[in-house]
N, C-alpha and C positions, 0 to 999 in steps of 0.2 A: 502495502498499498501506500501511497506519493504520501507525502508529509503535507504538500495539500489539499490533497484530497479528502484526507482526515481534519485537517484544518475548518475544509467547507463544510464534511455533517459533523462539524463539531456540536451544535445543536443537538441533534438526534442525540449523540454519543452523550450526550449530559441527561438525556432523559433518559434512558436508556444505560446508566449507571445508577441515578435515582430507583429506577424499577426494578433492575436486581437485586439491587441493595434493600428494598422494602421486599421482596419477593424473599430476598436471603435470610434475611432474617424473622421472619413472619414462619420458614420450615424447620429452621437451626431452633431459631425458643422451643418451639412445638415436641422438639427433640426434647431439648435441657431438661423441659419440664418433667416431662418423661425421666428420666434419668433422676430429678428429685424424685420423685415419685416412686417410681420400684425398681432405682438402679438398669433401666433398659435404655436405648435408645437403638435405632433400626438401623442397619446394617444397608438394607435397597432403598433406603429412602437415601441415608450416604453417597452411597452410590447412583444416583440417579443424576441426586443435585451435581452431583461431585462430572460425573462425563469418563468423555475420555479424550482423550488428544485428538482423534476422528470424528467424536459423538459429542461433543465437549457438552459439559451441564450448564446448568446455573451459575457455581460459583465462578467455573473455569471461562464467560462467559462475562460477567462480572472481572471478573482480573484483568480478562483480556482488553476489556474494554475502560477500565482504571488504567493502565498503558499510555490506550487511545489517547487519553482525554487530558489526563496530567501530565504524560511525556509531551506529549505536544502542544502546550500552552502557550501561547507567545506573551502572554503576561504570568506567565510560573511565579505562583505565590510557597511558603513555605509549608503553609497548608494542605497546598495539593499534592510533595511531596508524601509529607506526616498520610495521607489520606493514600497517595499512591504502595504505601508500606503497607500498610495498617489491613488492606482491602485483600494485600498478595497474601499476607500472615495468618488472615483469618484462611485463606485457601489451602497453604499446606497444614497450619492447625486442624485443619476441617479430615486432609489427608490421614491425616494422624488418627482421629479421633476416629474412620471409618474402617480403618486399619484395627482397631482398638474394639472395634465393635465387634470387627466379622469376629477376631479369635471368640468375646463372649459371647455369640451368638451362635457359634457352631462348636469351640472346643470343651467352656464352661460346664457344657450337661453330663460329654462324654468324662469329664477331670470327677465332678460332680459324682458321677455311680460309682467309677473308678472305688474313689477314694473311700466312699459309704458302703462301696462293696466288702467282700469278709473271701472272695476266691481270691486273693493277689496273696503271690511265695514273700517270705519278707523281705529278700534281697528290690523285688519288683513296688513292695509297696516303700519302702524307701521312695524310691527312683517316684514314685508318684508324689509321695510329700513333696517332696522338694519342688516338682513342676508345678506341680499345684498351688504354691505357693506363689511363685511370677505367676503362674494365673493369677493371683488376687490379687498383686499390684496393678493387673493391668485395670481391672477395677480405679485404683488410684490414678493410673495414671489417665483416666478419664477424666475423674471428676479434673481436677489440672485444668486437662487440652478444654475443659466447657468453661473452668473460671476465666483462659484466659481470652481465649473466642471472645467472652460475654463482655468480658473489658475492654476487647479490641471494638465490637461493634459500639459498644458505650459512647469510644470516645469518636468511633467513626458519623455518632448523632451528635455529636458536639458541633464535630467540626465539618459537617458538609454544611447547616446554615451561614457558618462565613464566607466558605466556598462560593454557594447558590450565589453571595449577592451581586454577583452580578448578572444575573440570569432573567434578571427583573421582567424582559423584552420576550423570552425564550414560551413561544408558545405551544413548542407541545412539552414540555416541560410544564410550566397549570393546567396545559387541559390534562396530563398524569393523576397532578396534585386534584385536580378537581370530580375527573373519573373514578379518581382508583381512593375518596377521601375517610373511606373506611379502615382498610392497610395503610395509607398514609400513616392515620393520625394512630391509631394502633404499634405504629411501629414506632414514631416516638412519643406517643402518652403526652405526659405534662412539656414534652419541648417540643411539641407542634406550636402552640402560639409563636414560641423563637423563633421556629424553623419560616414560617409566613412572615413572621418582622421582618427578618434578616433580608426574607430575599425581596420581599414589596413595600418596605418601609412604612413608608403611613401611607399607602394606598392599599393595601389587604384589599380592597373590590376591583384590582385589575389582575389578578388572579382569577379571578372568575369570566374579566371579560376578554382576557387572551383564552380562555379553553370557551368561552363562548364563540370566540368569531370562529378557534380553530374548528370546532364540533360543523358551525354553521358552511364554513366551506367543503368539511366532507359531505352535507347534506340528513347532518345529524340532527333535527332542531326540533326533539323534541329535549336533547340533552342542553343544546343551546340557550331554549329557550326557558330553562333550570338554570342556568348559571347566569342565564346577563338577570332573571329575579331574586336569584342570593345574591349579586352586582347591587342589584337597586336596592335593596335590604341593608347593603354594607353605604351606601354612599348616594341618597336617591338628588343629591346635585349639582353632581359627577357631571362633567362635559361628554367624559368618554363612556361612563357607562347610559348615560342619558344618547347616546350618538349611537350605541350601539343597540339599547333598549327601541330607540325609531326603527332600524333595520328589522329586529323580531316581530314589532307589531305592528309591520306593513306587513313583511312576510303574511303572519295568520291571518290580518285583513284579505289579503287576499285569498290563502287559504277559504277562508269561510262565505267570501263571497259569488 
């Protein structure tokens, strides 16, 4: 890929990076909650979001997109470099977690049966005991890996708003935040307000207007109507809001006539 092409696609990469991050956080946190509850994570789910070089999963695409965004940013920031490293760290730490999950899911039950059985010779039982200790350490490793990934994801949630404050005009990002607002809120929780403030500053209605414009241009008029109504609720005197609302209202009137 040429650097010029990557920079031309920068708005899409920004949207995709944010999307992949939110989706990854949701999937990973569900697995971490499972581990908190009963000490298990699904190898199959981790394998799916990781993928392979020939069939890249969600985390792999997020890592690659982060490299495109942060290593080709003409306005490089320290926060961007931190994010590039952090997202790569999540990827590689999840690889380790996936391998530990494989051991725990596929070999732990067999070792438990051997360990609790009575049909082993003394020499075999000694070896089983020693290997069983290693297997128990796998769960300790998983706990540390999960804690590290959670910590890095939390730091990404702190860094992303500051990085994204240059993208208040990115219609693709605005549309994603609007269309997937439930997911975005679930990922950022109490930090959601700070995310919107960092990007749109004193004009939070801007997100809804840009989303409406993008949806309208794509022919998604019902969704565009919802977005412009949300913008009007935020700031009913904004010229930008009133202009977009007029376009939507004119369309609605033509449909009804």
